[in-house]
Each structure stands twice: as structure tokens, then as C-alpha cells.
N, C-alpha and C positions, 0 to 999 in steps of 0.2 A: 687520524682519519677523525672526523666529527661525530660524536657518538649522540643519539637524539634518545628520549627518554621513552621505555618501552609503557602503550599503554595498558590500561588496568586488563582487558579482555587479552592482551598479550599474556600480561602475567597469568590471568585466570588458566590461560591454554596450557602455559608450560608448567603450569603445575599441575594440571590434571594427567599431563603425558607423562610426568615424573613419577605419578602417585600410579596410574597404569602399569608403566615399568617396574615399581616399586611392587608392585603387587603380583608380576609375572614372576619373582625372582621367588617373594615370599610363597606362590602357588608350588614354583619346583623344587622345593627346598622342602615343604609341605609332604607333597606327593611324594621323596626319596625316604621321609621322616617314613611315612606310610609302610614303606617293604621291609623296613627295619625290624627284630621282634618286639612284640608290643611293649616289654619293659623299659625297653633300651628307647624307644620314641617321643620325640618332644613335640608337644602340644603345640598348636598353632596361637595361641596365644605369645608363647614364647620367641617361637618364628619372629612374630610381627615386632616384639620389643628387641629382636638384635639386628633385622634389619633399618628397623627406624633410627637405631644408635650409630649403623655404619651409614647413613645415610647424611648424619647429623655431622658426621667426622669428618665425612669427604665435602662436604658443601655450605656447613655451619648453619644450616634450615632444617627445620623440621617438620617432619608428617606423621600425620597417625593413620596406622592402618588398621583396619576393623579384623580381627580373627576369624567372625563369623562371614564375610566375605571370601577370606580366602578359604574356606571350610569348604561353600559354594561353588566356587569357582573351581577346588580342588575336584567335587562332585560331577563336574561337567555343565553348570550352570554358566551362561551366558552373562558376563560384564555387561555393565551398563554402557563402556564404551560400542563396545561390540552392538549393541541393541541400536544405540544412535547410528552405528556406523550404517547398518539394516536399512534405516529410515531413508537415509541422505538420499538427495535425486539422479546425483551421477556414481556409478558404482568409480571400485577404484581406479579399474582400465583407463575407463571416460573420463578420469579426472587427470589421468597421465596424458592420455590423448589433445585435452586441451592445456594441459599447462607448457606441454613440448610445441603445441601450436603459438603459445603468449610470447613463450621465448624466442621460435624460429622470426613470426613478423615484429619483435622488437629488436631482433637482429639484423632486420632488412629495413627498418629504420620506418615502417606499419605497423606501429605497438596498438594495441586492443585499449581503448577507454572501458568504464565500467557497462556502459549503453551496448556498445560493441559487443563487448563479452557476455551479457546478458542475451543478446540477437543470437550469437552463436549456440550457446546453451540450448536456449528454446529450440533451437533447431535439430540441435541431437535429441531432444526428449521429443521433440515432436515426431521424427523420422521414426521411432518405436512406438509414441503415445500418439497417433490422433487426434485425441480428445484433449491433449495438453493445454491450459488456460496460459500460461506465462511461469515464470518463477519470480520470487519477491522482491524487493527494491534492494533488499538488504542482504540478500544471498549473496552477490559477487564481493561485497565487504567481509563474508564468512568466509568465503572461498579463498580472498587475499590473507585473512588472518592463517587458515589453517595450512596454507604453503607459504610463506612467510622467510620461511630459510632459500627461498626460489625464485618469487616473485614479490614486485614491491609497488607501490603507484609512485612517478618522477615526474618533473614538471618538464615538458618536451620542449624542444629548441629545434629550431628549422632546418631544413638541409635541404637545398636544392636539388631537385631530381636531377639535373644534370651530373650534380655532385655522385649522387650515390650511383647514379650508373656507370660514370667515367672510371670511378677507382674499383677499378677488377683486378684478377690475374694476369688478362693479358696484357692488358695496359702498365700495370707493372711490370713485369718479363721484359715487353717491348722498352722501357724506361730503362732498366737496368742497364740490358744489353746496350743499348745507347750511351750510358757512362762509363761501359767497363773500357772500349777502347779508347775511349779521350782520358780518361783520370787512370786507371790502372795500366795499361797497354804501354803510355805513352808515359806513363811514370810521373805525373804531374804535383809537384810538391804541394805541399798544406800550404803555402803562404802567396800560392799561385791558383792557388781555388777561390774563387768568391761565389757571392750570393748575394743578388739584389731582391728587394721590393719597395713599395709605395705603400704609406697607410696613411689614413685619414686624421686629423685630432682635433676636436670638435673644441674652440675656445670656453665657450660657457654653459657646455650642455654635461652633468654628471652622472654616473650610472645610480641605480636604487641602493641604497646601504640604510642598514638595521639602526634605526636611532630609538635615543630613550623620550617618551613621550608619556600624556597625561592616562592616567588609565581609561580602559573604556574607549580612547579613539580606535579609528581602524586604520587613520592615515596621518600621518604628518608631514606639512608642507615644509621645505629648506628652502631658502632664497638661497640664490647663487642671481651671481652676477655676469655679464656677458652674454654673446649671442652662441646661436647656431651653428657660427659663418665654420667653414673646415679649411684646414690648413694642413696641405698634403706634404708629407717627409719620406724623401726617400731613403732609406740604409742600406747599406753596405754592410757586409762580412765577410771574412777569410776563417777555410776551414784552421789556422795556426791561431786564431782564440784573438783575434786583431778586426780594425775593423777604420773604415777612412770618415771622416765628416760628414755628415749626412746632406742631403740636398732638399731646401724650402721652398713650395712654392706659393705665394701668396692669392689669394681673389685679390684684382682689380684690375683696373683698365690702364693707368701709370702706377710708378713709382714715387710715393709720397713721401719728403724731408724727416719725416715724424719715424719713417719704421728704421734710423738708423738707432743702432743699442747698440749693449754688452753681446758680443760674440763668444763665450768660452768654449764652443765646440769648434772654433775658426771655420763655421759651413762656409768653407768657399767655394764657391761654383763660378768661374771663369766664363761665364756665357757671353756673346758677344750679342747677342741679339738685340733688335731694342728693346725685344720684353723684359730686358735684364738690367738694373743700375747698380754701378759697380760701387761699393763703399771702401775709398782708397785709407781713411786710415784706419780702416777693422780690416783691413784685408780681405774683406770678402764681397761678396755679390746676393741677395737675396732676390731669388725669381717671382715671376707676377702672370697668370696670365688671366684671359674674361673669366674662367670658370673654378678656377683655382685646381684644376689638375694637368697631368701632364699631356703632352701630345707629341706629333711625329719630330715637331722641331726643336722642342725642349730636349727628346730624348735625344736626338743628336748631338747635344752640345753640352748633353750629359755624359755619355757613353766619352766625348773625347776630355772631359773633368776625370774622369774616372781613369784615364788612360795617362793622365798629366800626377795624376797620384799613386800611384800602381807600376810606373815605368821604371823609376827607381828600384824598387822591390824587388821585381822582378829580373833585372839585369838581363834583358836578352832574351830570358827564356817567355817560353808560350803560357800566356794564362787562359785559366777557366771562366767564365761568368755564368752562373746560372740566373736564369729572369723569367719571370712568367710569359702568358702569350697576350701581353696588351699590346695592341697595334703598333704604340711608340717604339717594340723593340723590334722589329720586322719590317722599317722603313728600309730603303734603298740606303740611302744617305748612313743610316745606323749601322748596316751589314759592312757598307764597303770599306767604312771607318773603320770599325771593328778586323775587318779580313787583313787591311793594308798593314793593321798593326798589331799584328798576331795575338788579337783575341778571339777565343774559339766562344762562340756564344749559342750555350743549350737551353731549351727552353722545356719548361715542365709540361706532362701530357694536361689537357686542357679540361679544366672543371678538379683537377686534384693537386693543388698547392694544400688544401687542407692536409695533406697525408705527405708528400714528397716535401715540401718546400718548409726550410728550418728555421724561416722568418714567422710563418704563420703559425709553426706546431710549437715554436721555445719562446720565441721575443716578444712578440709583439702584445700578447696577451701581459704581461708582469709590464711592458714599458708602458701601456696604458693604464694601469693601475697605478702606476707610481706617478705616472703626471698627474693625474686626480690629486693624487694626496701633495704634488709639488703647486700644483694650483690653489688648493683649498689652502693648503699652508700662507702662500703669498695674499691670498686674498683676508685670509686671518687677520695675520702679523701687519702688511704693511695699508691694508685697508683699500687696495685698486682692485679691479677686476683685470685679469690677463687679457693682453691685446696686442695689435702685431708691433706694436712697440716696444713691450716687456716678452714678447711670446719667447725667443732664444734663449734669454737669460732662465726663463724658469722649465722649457722644455731641455737644457741641458742637463740640470739637476736627475730627471726623470732616464735620459738618455743612459748616463754615465750609470746609474744604478741597473738598469738593464742589462746592458752590452757586457757582461763582465766576461773574460776571458771564458769561463765557466760554461756561461752560459752562451756563450758561440760556440764554443765547442757541442754541448751538448745539441745544439740544433744541427750541427754535420751528422754527430752519431745518430741522434732517434731517427734521421731519416736514411739511415745507410748511404747517404756518400761517403763521406769521411770518418772513419778506414771506412772503405768499400763492404756492404753488408745487407745484402735485401733480405734476408730473414728477418731484420730489425722491424719490418713492419709487421706487424700479428695482420692474423685471421680475418680476425672481427672485425679490423678498419676496411675489410672486403665485403662483409657480410651484404649490406645492402646492394650491390651488383648482381647476387642473387637471384634478382628480379627479372633479369635481360639475360640471364646466360642461357649461352646452349650447353650447359651440361646438364644432367639430371640433378637438378636440388630441390627435392621434394617436400610442400610446407612443413609434414608431418612428416618427420625420419620415420623410415620402415624399421622391419625386422633386418638386422645384420645379411640372415640367406636372400631373403628380397631384395634388399640394397643390393650385394655383389651381384646379381642377375640381370637387373634392370641394369646395372651400368655397362655388364657382359655384354647385352644385349644393343645395344646403344652404339658402344663401341664399336659391335662388328659391323651392325648397320652403318655408320660412318667412313669404316676402312672401306664398305659395298661400295659406297656412293663413288668414293676417291678411287677405288678403280676403277670400274666405268667411265668415268671422266680421265682419267689417263691414256686407258685404252681408246676413249673417243678422239682425244688430241694427238696419240702417236697413232696413226693408220696402220693396221698389220702387227699390232705390238700384242704380246701373252698378256693372258689377264694374270693380275697380281693377287687376287684373294684366294690364290688355296689353301692358305692356312686358316680360311673361312669353313668351319665344317658343313658337310652339301645338304644335310637336314637343314639346317639355318637357312641357308642361300635359298632352298628352295620355299622355305615359309617365306623369308621376305619376299621372292617373286610372287607370290602367290596373295599375300598382303598388300603390293604396292598396284599389282591387277585391280583387287577389288578395291583401288583408291582409298584406303586408309590412312586418313591423316597421319599418325602418329610415322607412316613409313612412305611417306612424299619427300620428292627431292626438293619440291620448293618450301619458302618456308610455310609457318601456318597464318592465316591471316583470321582477319573478326570475324571471317563468313562460316569456317569451320566451326560448329559448335562443340564446344567438351562432352563427354561421354557422359550420362547421366545414368545416376544409379537408382536403382526402386529400394528403398527403407522395406524393410520388414518389421511385422511386429515381434514384441521381445517379453514374452508371460513372464510374472516374476517369477524369483525360484522360489518353489513351497517345499518349507522347514516342514520335519516330521518330531518337532521336541517331545511332544507326550509319546510316541511311542520310543523313543530314544531313553527317556529318563526312567519307563517299567523296567523294574531290576526282572531279570533275566531266570524262569525257572530252569531252562536245562540248556547244553551247550549248542540247539538246534535254535534256539531265540536268539541266544548269545552269538551266533554267524548271523542269523536274519539280523540283528540290531546291527551287527559290524558292517555287513553288507549294504543296507541302511543307507548308514553313515558314509561310506564310500563312494555310494551313488552321488548323496548331495554335493557331496565335494567335487567330484568331476563334473556334476552340471552346474554347478558355481563356476568354474573354473571354465569351464566351454562356454557359458551364455556370458562371463566376464571376457572370453575371448572376443564373439562375437559381437559387444556391445563397444568394446575397442574399436575393431574392425569399424563396425558402421560410423564410430563417432569421426573415423579419421577420414572415410569417404565423404561423411557431411563437410566437413570442411574443407577438403581438396574441392570439394564442389563447389562451393559457395568461393573459395579462389578464383579457380577456373574461371566465374564469371565475372569476377572483379576485372582480372588480366584479359579478358574480352573487351571486356570495354575499352579497357588502355589501351589494346593495340587497335581497335576501330579508330578512336581518338589520334592517335599515332600518324593512322592511314589518310586520314581526312586531313592532317596538317599535311603530310609528306604530296600532298595530290595541288598544293600550292608554290609549292618551291619550284624553283627556276635552276639552272645549272649553270651555273657562273664559274669566275675565279673564286670570288668569295666565298661560293660553295664549296671550291677545292680546298681552299688554304683552310678552309672547317673540317675536312674531312682530315687534313696533315696535324692541323692542330689538337685532334683528338689524342695524338702521341706524340709521346716525347721525340721532340730533334735534335740535331745539330742546324741552328740556323743558318753558318755562312757558309752552307753546303751549298757550291756552284746552280743545282736545279731546284733547290728553294728557292735562293734568288733571282733566280728569274722565274719563277713563278711569282713572289712578292711583286718583282718588277711589272709585271703584268696586273699585278691586284692594282697599283699607285697609277697605271694607265687605265686602266677600268674607272679607277676612281675621278682623273682628271676627265674624261671624256664625259662622266655623269656630270661633272661639275658645269663643263662646258655648254652641253645639254640644259643643263639647270638654266644658268645665263641664257642661254640661246631661248628659251620658254619665255622666259621673265621678259626679254626684250618682246617677244615677241605678242605674249598679255599685254605687254603696255602701247602695242602700236594697235592692238586690235581694244582696247580699253578706248583708245584719244580717235579710233575711228568712231568708236559705237557715242562719243561724247557730242562729234561733231554730226553723227546722221541723229541724232536725237534733239541737237538742236536744228536741224536741217526739219526734221518733224514736228516739232512744234512751228516753223513758221507757215507750212505745209498745212497744218490744221487749222490754223489761226484765218489762214485764206480762204478755206474751202469753208467755213463758218462766217465768213465776211458773203462770200459766195452765197451760201445757202440762204441766210438771213435777209439780202438785196433781194434774190427769187418769190422768197415768201412771202417780201411787201410788196412788189411789183403780181404778184398772182394774185393775193389779197385785193388790191387794186381792179384790178381786171375783172374778179368776179361781182364784184359790187356794180362799177359799168356794165356787166352782162347781166343782172338784175336789171337795174337801171331801164336799160335796152328794150326789155322784155315786157317792160311796164310799160313803156311807151313807144311800141311795137317800132321799132326800127332796130339797126343792126350796130354793134357797138363798135366803139370811134377806132378801137385797136385790135391787134390781134392775139391771141392767149400768149404770154410770154414765155420763153425757152432756158429753162436754166445754161445750157450745155454740158461741157467739158469739165470737169475737176481737177486741179493740177495732180499728177503722176505723184506717189512716192518713191523715191530714191533706192534700190536696191539695200537690204539690211545686209550689213556687212558679214561676215562668214570665218570664224577662226581657222580653216582649212586653208581661204586665201591667203593668211599672211603664214600660215607653216609651211604652204609651198614656196616661198622666199618672195610675195609680192611684199617687199616693205611698203609700197603706198596706200597699200587696199585699193578700194574702189574710190573713182572721183567723185566730187558731190559738187554739184552746181549749186550754185544761189538761186534761188526759189523767184521768178520775174514778177515783182511788184505789177509787171501789166499784163497779169496773166488772164486765158481769155476767162470771160465774164459770161453771164447771162442777159441775151439780146431784150432788148426793152425798147418798144414802141413810145 
């Protein structure tokens, strides 16, 4: 494990803690010396020297103890550490609660930052001090330093929410229940147990690494050749430590002759689809697809290639293949081929491959690290970038280094597949799922008696609901809750009748507000140091001092417990409010979902399952039919849109002709009307009648009805008939 140098503040803190511990040892020895006869007593200076020598012999470091300080502490004076502890913003109980909260949120993959820690601490202090203005900017750093043995700051990495929720004890139990009959009961040999997964290899993009640069630079560029183009590699391993040659899929519209290259791995994919070109002289074929990914058609060809490479080794025995939930693994053609050739296909629970898939857990990380090393070596020594023309020869070296028999066996062992052992998955891996668990997982751990009682109440309540449901399903059946105490049953019924949300048979929704706690002001502990330091003159005063000291201790313990409980309530309240917002978001998301076979498959995929099960194969077939129907409707909509677009084009052309004729008719009418008005004025001057009547424009050409999309959707393939506008349309009559 890499060790980092300690900061100066950390060194000072450790030195202070070590000195405090030595002072306590010296005070204890000095107090014991005072009980001896005066002639036999050793002085404080002698005891300090003795403790210093012991510490130096034990650690090799030297510390100086002041004998006057030891005498003062032995006489009851407060140490500087105790004095500083009394000025701290949080009590020991409150800090313990904050520490538990920080550890639990980190375990659930919602870690605190300095900002969020500051917000929570301010909320705790404000609950007992309404006029609080906030902690300082450096307080969180000192808090982390003080508790560096339990928490520290680390770089965070993203984990998809679906993965955090899916890796839970229920899914794990169900997954191993699927594995057990297929592997243990059927006694599958390790050489017949296979696992496969695809990974993307970027030919030109490197991961960050620390390099040497000029002092003062914050960033150092590193020139790299190549592009961000991705190559898909399908890796398949066996529980006996062996593997078969990988499948490689390039991104491209067609196969290019320059892709022919050395093939150390004999990456043979006997695909017969037009998307693959056979390289006969190297006895292999390289796949290519439009996007560089695998799909249903390539998946069908891959399962056949897998069968050809493993059937001789199986020698008639049934094989088990573990895959993820990619849609290329549950097409009808894929599953029918596997079923016909004695291959049981098991699928991991959805979004759980980072825990249960050995390739993800053990193999792919070193594979990509070795790939980067081999690619950099090729670029440095040969002076050429890695491309599709030399990819296999470079990748082969990384593949061989990563897929050793030891690594492959470790991949199956660390995921509990072979040897079969569900206990190898640590509970810490499932901690993020506590956010959505139906079991009681408080964000701040409760005291043991409270936790036992809370779990018992939750268990009894579930049993009561289960008993009521079974009784309603079986008409006339006797009640099964006889083992539930009558007092608890009565209390549950009263709470249910009162519509208490915690005892509702329905899941809690965002409309249910979490219980709000009311904070109380907690006065500071009042010390009577002056009274306790007075030398008592008689036994009664000595008893009074002793009683006062005991009362201060009891008050400190009581207020410490109250502060700790209130701090826990503040954090629980903040956590409950955040969950309410998350539940509301999930409810809004569910409103827009429709029930289809795709949603049914998504529900099935949440758990591990045997893909070659007849019922599942029927469901997948229905899903494929739905996809074909959607594609057919999509083509039909495209054709309808095309006809509608063509009809609109014709209508617009006719409309332009009509508008042009309307404009011509209107212009001729306006000219005729102007001439008539001039004739009318002239006739008025000459005191006669106009020589012709006032012109009439007459009707304009009517617009052809505009096409409607509905007419084409109903099957009207021709749409509306549009007649050409007659050039001899009705015009205005003129005299």
C-alpha cells in the first residue's frame, strides 16, 4: 500500500497526543508515590525523567515533560487539552454522531464534502443555539485532522444510481439461487463453465499518468498518436483458467484490405454474415459494424463461434455460459442456437456486473493498463501509431499478460461462482442499496437496545400484514399471527386506524411528510472550579465538594447524551427530507412509463435468470415481435409523411398559381374602377350620364382544400385530388 508523507499539522497533533498520554502516565505514577511514606517518595522530576527514557527507548523519539505541570495535574488542575476540549463547538457525543453519519453516507455512496459537512454541523449547533452564525472556513479541516484515524478526504468516482440500487441482498440471494442448481446441483465441471463480456479499447486515447516536468508547471501535455475510435473486444474465459481467442469488431461500413495483419491470438470468428470478411491466409476473420458495437445479428454469429471453439473440450457435456444483459444475448436466434447445442445461458442481475462479473472485477482493469503500456511501447520504438492495420499484434501482448490462468481463476473465485461461495461478496459492496432497502437501516446507527426493539417492531408488523394478506387470500382460514403478542397487535391496529404513515400497508409516497422534531436549547455546562479548588476545612465541606464534583459529572454526561441524541435527530431529519425529494422524482418518472413487453423484460432483468428458460424465451420472442411491429409502423409513418409532404408540395404550387391569378384579376379590376371614376367625374362636370356602368370584380378562384395528415394516416394513399386552375377563370366584367 502506498504511504503518503504526514502533514506538519498531523505530526503536531500526534506529538501532542503522545505528550498527553505520557503526562497521564506520569500523573498516575506521581499520585501513587504520594500514597507512600514521605521518605520513600520519588519526586515529580525523577518520574518525568523515567517516563521520558521509557518513551525514547520504545519509539526512538524524545519528549520533554515539565515536572511542575505533573504536580498541577495531580492536584486537580485542568490540562490544556481538557481546556481546549471544553471550547470545542461540538461535544464528544455530537462529534461521534457526525462521524457515524459521515461513515454511513460514504458507505451508501453519498459521501459528504467540506461544504455539506459544514451545513450539517451548522444545523446541529443551530438546533441548540438559535443565534448561531456558522462555523469557520477551517473547522472541517481541523475536524478531519482530529479524526484522521477514521475518515479522510479521497477523490470520488461516479457510480450509476441503478448500479447502487441493484446490488442489494435480495438480488444477490436470488442470483446465487439461480447459480446453485445450474452449477452445483448439475455438477458442472470448471472446463465447462464459461463467462463472456465485451469491452471497448480506444486506440489513441491514454489515461492520465504522473510524468516529470519543469518545476512550477501545473499541467504537462503529452503528445499521443491515434484517435478516439473504439474497438470492441469480446473476451471469453473458463473456470479452469483457460480462455478462447477473443472476438474483435471494428467500426466501418465495409472491410478494407489493409486490415489484414499478423494475428498472434488467432482471433478467429467464423462469421458468415456480409458484415465480416474472412482472411484465409491468417485463418481468422475480423468483424466490422457501422458503430463498432455488437448487435443481435453479430451475437447470433458469436454464439456459434463459441460453440465451435468449446464443443470439442466439452465432449458432449452441457456447458454453462455467463453473460450480461446486453440485448444481443437474448435474441430468439441466439437462445435457440444455445438451447439446441446444450448451452445454458445465465444472465447476471441488471446493473450488477461490477460485483458479480469476474471479467469486470479482475480482468479488464489490468487488460487496459497493459494495453496502454504496449501501445506506448509500439509508438515509441516503432514510431507509428496504432490503427486497425496493426491493432491485433499490439493488443495480443496485453491480452496474454492480463489473461493468465491465475487471473482467470481469481475472476471466478472473487465473484463466488467457482468455487461456489456467496459469502465472498463483502457486505460493504451492498451498502449503497440501503438507500432503497425495505429493511430498517438508520443513517445514524442507534444504540443496541433501540435497534433491537426497532427491528423487532418492524418484523412483527410485516408478519401481521403478511398474515392478513394470507387470510384474505384463503377465505375462512385461521389467523396466523398467534405468535405476535396481543398488546402489540392492538397497538398496531390503533396506529393503523390513526393513519400513522409508519404502519400503513401502502408504500410511503412523497405526499407523506417525515416526522419533524422540535429542537431544544441546551445550556452550557457550568463548572465550579473555584469551589472545588478550595481546601476543605472539615469533613462536611469535603463531602459537599465531592457531591458537587459528582453532580457536575452527572450533568456533563446527561447533557452529552442529550446533545448526541439531538444531533442524530437533526441529521436524520435532513436525510429524510432528501429522501422525500428523491421519492417525488421517482413518482413523476413512473407516471410517464407504459406497460410493454420491454418493461416486463426490464423487470425480469433486474434479477439473475436462466435465459434459455422456455418462458423467458417466449417473452423475448414477443419483445422481438413488438420491435418488428414498431419498425413496420415507423416505416409506414415515414411513407405517410412522404406522401403528405408531396401533397403539400403540389398544394403549395397550385396555391401560388391561384394567388397569382387573384392578383391579376384584382389589378385589372382596380384599373377599370379608376377609369370609371374618372369618367364619372367628367360626366358630372359635363352634366351627363357616364358612358358605362361601374365595373364588377366578380368571384376570385377558390383555394383548393389543404391536405391533412389524418387523410393519409387513414389509408388515403393518393390524398386529395388537386385540379389545375383554369387560365380562363372568371374575371371581372368590363364595359
